[in-house]
N, C-alpha and C positions, 0 to 999 in steps of 0.2 A: 685226738679231736673227736672221735666217735663217742668216747665216754663223757666228754664235756658237753656234747650236743645232747646225749641221753639225759644227763643231769638237768640241763636247761629245760628240755621238753617235759621232764617229770614235774617241774614246777609250773611251766608256762601253760600246759594243756589244762590242768585243773582250774587254774585262774581264769583262763578264757572261757571254759565251760560254765564256771560260776557267774562270770559277767554276762554271758549269754542268757543264763537262766534268770538273772535279775532283769535283764531287758525284756525277756518274754513275759515275766510277771507284770512289769510296768505297762507293757503294751496291752495286755489283757485287762488290767485295771483301767486304763484309759478307754478301752472299748466298752467296758461295763459302764463307766461313767457317761459315755456318749450315748448309750442306749437305754438310759433310765426310763424314758417314756415307754419304750417298747416292753421293757421288763414289767413296768406297772400295768400296762394293758394286758399282757399275758397273765399276770397274777390275778387281775380283776376278772378275766374271763375264766378263771379256774384252773389254769395250768399249775401243775405241782412244781415244787422247788427243784425236784430231780430233773424234770423235763427242761427247765430253764438252764440248769447247770450243764446238762448234756449239750445244749446248743453251744455254749461257750467252750466246753471241753472238746467237743467235736471240731469246732473251728480251729482251736489250737492244735489239735492232732493233724488236721489236714494241712495247715500251714507248716507244721513241723516236717511232715512227709515231703511237701513240695520243696521246702528249704533244704532238706537232706539230699534229695535227688539233684536239685539245681546246684547246690554247693559241692556235692561229690563229683558231678560231671565237670563243673567249672574248674575245680581243683585239679582234676585229672588232665584236662586240656591245658591248663596253665603249667602244670608240671612237665607235660610232654614238650611244650613250647620252650619253657625255660631250661629244661634239661638239654634240649637240642641246641638252643641258642647260647645260653650262658655257660652251662657246665660241660657242654660237649659230650653229653650222654647220648647214646643211640636211642631212638624211640622205642625199640623193643624192650629195653631195660625198664621202662616206665609203663608197662602195661597196666590196664585197669584191674584192680584187685576186686573181683566180684564178691568175695566173702566179706571184705571190709565194707563194701557198698551195701550189701544186704544187712549187715549189723547196724550200719548207720540208718538204714531205712526203717528199722523197727525201733531203734533206740531214740531217735530224734522225736518221733511223735509221742513216745512215752515221757520224755523229758519235757516236752511242750505241755502235755497234759498235767504233769506234776507241777509245773510252774503256774499253770492257769487254775489250779485247784482252789487256792485261797480266794482270789478275786471272783471266781465262778460261784463258790459257795456263799460269799457275801452278797452277791447279786441275787441269788436265788432266795435268800432269807430276808430280804428287805420288805418293808411294809408297802403294799401296793399304793396306798394313799400318799405316802411320803414320796414314792417314786413319781407319781403323776403330778404332785404338787411342786416338786423341785425341778422338774424338767421344763 
């Protein structure tokens, strides 16, 4: 059973990460679309493309860190509850893995930034007049 679970997780985890990455990219693209007027105003005021991209990338990284912390803690609480209630594991068996949580806390913001890279760069390179006209 352990080998079967390992094989299933070897396929399921990358698929879930890929789907999450696509969702993050879509959310960033929607955010960029909804903030066209702000982007146009920033560009008209002389903000450089890099500064505009940093706004979107920074937002994605902050949301990634919040999601990693919240998801990690919620998963740990759920595992402790389900382990005790459903699987009859003692709570001490399911202690919080601090190393895993730390890896998640630095990897999730990087994944979020990588997913937001394309929409952020497209937002930063748009023509200010077209941004203001279309919004």
